[in-house]
C-alpha positions as semicolon CSV with decimal commas, in nm:
position;residue;x (nm);y (nm);z (nm)
1;M;0,000;0,007;-0,005
2;T;0,143;0,347;-0,089
3;A;0,180;0,626;0,162
4;N;-0,085;0,823;-0,015
5;R;-0,340;0,543;0,025
6;R;-0,265;0,507;0,403
7;W;-0,307;0,870;0,463
8;T;-0,687;0,911;0,414
9;E;-0,845;1,240;0,494
10;E;-1,003;1,078;0,807
11;R;-0,661;0,966;0,924
12;I;-0,499;1,307;0,853
13;R;-0,791;1,476;1,037
14;A;-0,749;1,250;1,337
15;D;-0,379;1,270;1,357
16;L;-0,375;1,641;1,293
17;G;-0,631;1,690;1,561
18;D;-0,399;1,525;1,824
19;F;-0,093;1,707;1,699
20;L;-0,271;2,048;1,697
21;D;-0,427;2,000;2,041
22;G;-0,350;2,322;2,252
23;R;-0,188;2,511;1,961
24;V;-0,321;2,853;1,868
25;I;-0,129;2,898;1,537
26;W;-0,055;2,652;1,260
27;P;0,284;2,473;1,317
28;S;0,576;2,528;1,075
29;R;0,713;2,253;0,862
30;A;1,008;2,230;1,102
31;E;0,768;2,180;1,391
32;F;0,611;1,889;1,214
33;E;0,951;1,736;1,142
34;A;1,086;1,801;1,491
35;A;0,782;1,619;1,629
36;G;0,833;1,317;1,399
37;R;0,533;1,406;1,187
38;K;0,694;1,458;0,850
39;T;0,481;1,198;0,682
40;L;0,167;1,375;0,829
41;R;0,291;1,703;0,678
42;D;0,356;1,534;0,343
43;A;-0,001;1,398;0,348
44;I;-0,126;1,749;0,428
45;T;0,051;1,884;0,130
46;R;-0,096;1,627;-0,109
47;T;-0,444;1,696;0,014
48;G;-0,488;2,067;-0,011
49;G;-0,195;2,194;0,177
50;A;-0,158;2,402;0,497
51;P;-0,415;2,668;0,392
52;R;-0,690;2,414;0,365
53;W;-0,616;2,229;0,683
54;A;-0,530;2,536;0,891
55;A;-0,871;2,674;0,785
56;E;-1,053;2,355;0,876
57;F;-0,894;2,366;1,226
58;G;-0,950;2,742;1,261
59;L;-0,579;2,819;1,301
60;P;-0,402;3,123;1,167
61;R;-0,089;3,051;0,957
62;P;0,202;3,282;1,069
63;D;0,345;3,273;0,716
64;A;0,026;3,377;0,554
65;G;0,009;3,749;0,463
66;L;0,362;3,855;0,581
67;G;0,403;4,051;0,265
68;S;0,138;4,294;0,392
69;L;0,377;4,392;0,677
70;Y;0,616;4,532;0,419
71;R;0,379;4,712;0,197
72;R;0,267;5,076;0,236
73;P;-0,099;5,119;0,222
74;V;-0,232;5,256;-0,113
75;G;-0,516;5,506;-0,135
76;P;-0,788;5,520;-0,410
77;A;-0,669;5,557;-0,762
78;G;-0,600;5,918;-0,868
79;S;-0,598;6,038;-0,501
80;D;-0,238;6,150;-0,497
81;D;-0,278;6,521;-0,450
82;G;0,062;6,574;-0,297
83;N;-0,088;6,580;0,058
84;D;-0,012;6,225;0,154
85;D;-0,078;6,194;0,529
86;R;0,055;5,834;0,546
87;G;0,414;5,953;0,594
88;S;0,719;5,931;0,370
89;S;0,918;5,630;0,258
90;D;1,168;5,740;0,541
91;D;0,891;5,643;0,784
92;L;0,893;5,281;0,655
93;R;1,162;5,133;0,874
94;L;1,160;4,772;0,969
């Protein structure tokens, strides 16, 4: 039997439920591997990936949306009247 056949969605759901118990954010790939759950993580990847399973378990993914931390907000199109109250690029220090 192949690994893909052994990891049914029901089995993923059960094992993942045990692994996620008490967590408040989705674990990283390194956390899965450190816990000896690499094959579980591989099965997750084959069946919709972390976005699907994190959503099913109601856990935020810390890697999702990080790009928004580095982008400056953009106003409506054509609203650049030279009076930008969002600060200058000098204000965007990380």
